[in-house]
Each structure stands twice: as structure tokens, then as C-alpha cells.
PAZAPA-4460 file (N, C-alpha, C; in steps of 0.05 Angstrom, whole numbers, plus 32768, in hexadecimal, padded with zeros to 4 digits):
% residues 67
    n_x    n_y    n_z   ca_x   ca_y   ca_z    c_x    c_y    c_z   seq   type   mol
   7DD6   7EF2   8055   7DE5   7EFB   806B   7E0A   7EF2   8073     1      M     A
   7E08   7EE7   805F   7E21   7ED3   805D   7E3A   7EE5   8042     2      R     A
   7E29   7EF6   8037   7E2E   7F10   802F   7E3E   7F21   804A     3      R     A
   7E33   7F2B   805C   7E2A   7F4E   8068   7E4D   7F2F   8071     4      L     A
   7E4F   7F20   807D   7E66   7F19   808C   7E7A   7F17   8087     5      I     A
   7E7D   7F13   806D   7E9C   7F13   8050   7E95   7F36   8054     6      S     A
   7E8D   7F48   8056   7E93   7F63   804C   7EA0   7F72   8065     7      L     A
   7E96   7F5E   8079   7EA0   7F65   8093   7EC2   7F5B   8097     8      H     A
   7EC0   7F4A   8099   7ED7   7F47   808E   7EF0   7F4C   807F     9      I     A
   7EEA   7F57   8061   7EEF   7F62   8055   7EF6   7F84   8061    10      Y     A
   7EEB   7F8B   8068   7EE8   7FA7   807F   7EF7   7FA5   809C    11      F     A
   7EF7   7F98   80A0   7F15   7F93   80AE   7F24   7F98   80A7    12      I     A
   7F2E   7F85   8092   7F41   7F75   808A   7F56   7F8E   807C    13      N     A
   7F43   7F9B   8072   7F4C   7FBD   8065   7F4A   7FD3   8077    14      S     A
   7F44   7FD0   808D   7F4F   7FEB   80A6   7F62   7FD8   80AE    15      L     A
   7F6A   7FC5   80B8   7F84   7FBA   80BB   7F94   7FBE   80B4    16      F     A
   7F92   7FC5   808C   7FAC   7FC3   8081   7FAE   7FE8   8074    17      L     A
   7FA2   7FEE   807F   7FA0   8008   8081   7FAE   801A   8092    18      A     A
   7FA2   800E   80AD   7FAA   8016   80CB   7FCA   8011   80C7    19      S     A
   7FD2   7FF8   80C5   7FFA   7FEE   80B9   8006   8008   80A9    20      L     A
   7FFA   8003   8093   7FFE   8012   8088   8005   802B   8087    21      N     A
   7FF9   803D   8097   7FFC   8057   80A3   8009   805D   80BA    22      S     A
   8006   804B   80CA   801F   8043   80E5   803D   803E   80D1    23      F     A
   803B   8030   80C0   8060   8026   80BE   8068   8044   80A7    24      C     A
   8050   804E   8099   8065   806E   808D   8062   807D   80A1    25      T     A
   8058   8084   80AC   805C   808E   80D0   806E   8090   80D7    26      T     A
   807D   807C   80DD   808E   806E   80ED   80AC   8072   80DD    27      I     A
   80A9   8064   80B9   80BF   806E   80AE   80B8   808C   80A4    28      L     A
   80A6   809B   8099   80AB   80B8   8098   80BF   80BA   80AE    29      A     A
   80B7   80BE   80C8   80C8   80C9   80D9   80E7   80C9   80E0    30      S     A
   80E7   80B0   80DA   80FE   80A6   80E3   8118   80BD   80C4    31      L     A
   810F   80B4   80B0   811A   80BD   809A   8118   80E2   8099    32      S     A
   810D   80E6   80A6   8106   8101   80AE   811C   8114   80C6    33      G     A
   8112   80FF   80DC   8134   8105   80E8   8147   8100   80DF    34      Y     A
   814F   80EB   80D4   8162   80E6   80C8   816E   80FC   80B9    35      G     A
   815C   8108   80AA   8166   8122   8099   8174   8142   80A6    36      L     A
   8158   813D   80BC   815A   8159   80C4   817B   8163   80E0    37      S     A
   8181   813D   80EE   8196   813C   80F1   81B3   813A   80EC    38      R     A
   81B4   8123   80D4   81D2   8119   80CA   81D8   8133   80B9    39      F     A
   81EF   813B   80AF   8202   8134   8090   8205   8128   8086    40      Q     A
   81FF   812A   8074   8201   8114   805D   8209   811C   8039    41      M     A
   8212   8115   802C   8210   811F   8015   8201   8121   8007    42      P     A
   81F2   812F   7FE4   81D7   8137   7FDF   81BE   8139   7FF5    43      G     A
   81C0   813C   800F   81AF   8145   801F   819F   814E   800F    44      K     A
   81B1   816B   8007   81A6   8183   7FFB   818A   8182   7FE1    45      T     A
   8197   816A   7FD8   8197   8163   7FBE   8177   8151   7FC5    46      A     A
   816F   8147   7FDD   815D   8130   7FE6   8149   813D   7FE8    47      I     A
   8149   8154   7FFA   813C   8174   8006   812E   817A   7FE9    48      L     A
   813B   8189   7FD6   8133   8191   7FC3   811C   8185   7FAE    49      I     A
   8130   816A   7FB2   8111   8154   7FA6   80FE   8157   7FAE    50      T     A
   80FB   8157   7FCC   80EC   8148   7FD7   80D3   815F   7FDC    51      I     A
   80DA   8175   7FDA   80C6   8197   7FDF   80C6   8196   7FC7    52      F     A
   80C9   818B   7FAF   80C7   819C   7F95   80B6   818C   7F8F    53      S     A
   80AF   8167   7F94   809E   815D   7F93   8086   8157   7F9D    54      S     A
   8084   8168   7FB5   806F   8162   7FC7   8064   8185   7FB9    55      R     A
   806E   8194   7FA5   8061   81AD   7FA1   8049   81AB   7F94    56      M     A
   804E   8195   7F77   803D   818C   7F6F   802C   817C   7F79    57      F     A
   800F   817B   7F68   7FFF   8169   7F76   7FFD   814C   7F61    58      P     A
   7FF6   8133   7F79   7FFB   8114   7F67   7FEF   8118   7F4B    59      F     A
   7FDB   8118   7F42   7FD1   8127   7F2A   7FE0   812B   7F0F    60      V     A
   7FFC   8149   7F19   8004   8154   7F06   801E   8137   7EFE    61      L     A
   8029   812D   7F0C   803D   8119   7F0D   8031   8102   7EFB    62      I     A
   8016   80FE   7F04   800C   80EA   7EF2   8009   80E4   7ED7    63      L     A
   7FFD   8106   7ED1   7FF6   80FF   7EB9   8001   8102   7EA5    64      L     A
   8022   80FC   7E9E   8036   80F8   7E8A   8032   80DB   7E8C    65      P     A
   8030   80CF   7E9F   802B   80B4   7E95   801F   80B0   7E89    66      I     A
   8006   80AE   7E83   7FE5   80A8   7E74   7FF0   80BB   7E62    67      F     A
***
């Protein structure tokens, strides 16, 4: 019975951390997207091209040369 209680605590902890991570990522992505769309800055085109070209390839293809 003690093992079930500890698994329950681990599950709640993991759920909390995943929710917090998702929330923070959404807020930061929204702020950076707003900044890139509304403000003029040097290198804005290079940043957007880098973001778009990195999104074209699956993460596994980027990871393969590392191993």
C-alpha cells in the first residue's frame, strides 16, 4: 500500500511540473512571437528564416548526426 501512495505523489508532481512547463513555454513563445511581429530590429529576417527552416525538419533528423 505504501508503494501506491508514493506513486500517487510522483504522478501529481509530474503533472504539476508538466503543466508549469507548458504554461511557461506558451507565455514565452507568445511574447517572443509578438515581439518579432510588431517591432523592427536588425537581424529579424535571419531569426525568422532560422526558425522556419528548423521547423521544416523533424527533430530526429537533427539529432542523428550527434550520435
